[in-house]
C-alpha angles and dihedrals in degrees: 000000000000116000129188124202120201106207144145090228138025093221136067116034093349090055090048093051090049090051093049094052092043090055087057090056098260125140108235131188124185112213113207129174089272097059107023119110118171104227141104092290088080087067089079092082126077097222141348136228112216098211097159128053090206104137093240092057089045090054088052090051091052091049092050095047092049087056094050096254109140116247125188124227099030107261093220094053092045090051091051089054093048094050107076093210096048091043091054093055090041090057092045091052087053088055095245126138114248130167121275110252135208122209128191149088115303097250091052094048090047091056096045106036118094115222091239092069091066136135097063133173118238111209133173110255090229110044146071133216122029101308110125092003118134140160117252109201101181147006088260091063090054089062090072093054109092100172115133095241126014127208114203131177133195112264110242110208114210146073114336122216134187107206120193123192130186110181104308095343118102126193115190125196135177108229136186113265115271093004124134125241093271096065121106108276138179119236115227137175109274109255116231094245090052091050089050092048094052092046089052091049093048092048092050092054094036113180090005091068110063094138139348142115144260130211105217133182122203102214107233101227106034094028088223119151118240123189107221099171134015124199130196100194118013125177091248086224093158097038104133104144094102140346120315113317094220100090094049094046091050093049092047089053093049090052092048092050090051092051090048093051092048089051092050093049091049091050091050091052094045089052093051091050090054096048 
């Protein structure tokens, strides 16, 4: 079987996934920004793993999916988790709490935001994790931001969690506020309400949610859980709830690909019968 991996790098989790499949006798190519070209040559692989949510890799995922090449995770769902605005409404549709956001040019926001809404969190519209994220404490600080359009969220004060999930397994860690998944974290037993939240999220996205993570904040006064950042394919750097996650992730992907191929074949046969 020929496998393509769409990834910013050839090391870390992408490299481990490549090694796992090669040990099974598969031919594996990692496509980075340096060697990826979106054209019919990509059809030489049986399926693709969308490791990165970089827009170029997402475009490749859309191209492949449109040509009936299995891609895991689903490119559309991955895109919706990368785009802050789409992820906000996706989380709301899943009936999960997520911070209110403000969107506009800096001068418009300066004129319209009341002082009591601060502090706010400035985030890139396209992105996930902590890259480009900063706290804005006042209208005056907004004056220094000259980006065309700003995306701001309410700052939720409370206990921050990084919660991984692989199939039915959940790994919960307490993390420093506004940190990425590579920061030092403390593993804790998963609280029941976080377990229920993860189950609701996975059920909402169904087969598009084999694994991933959510950044969650427990608001300090109400104790409500707010999802502040979803992720479709983390590095699982702090996964320490069992042995290495690579084997289980790779097997879940293989099972998903088999289901996708069976569905495609059934659809083709159904179309032929109706012609």
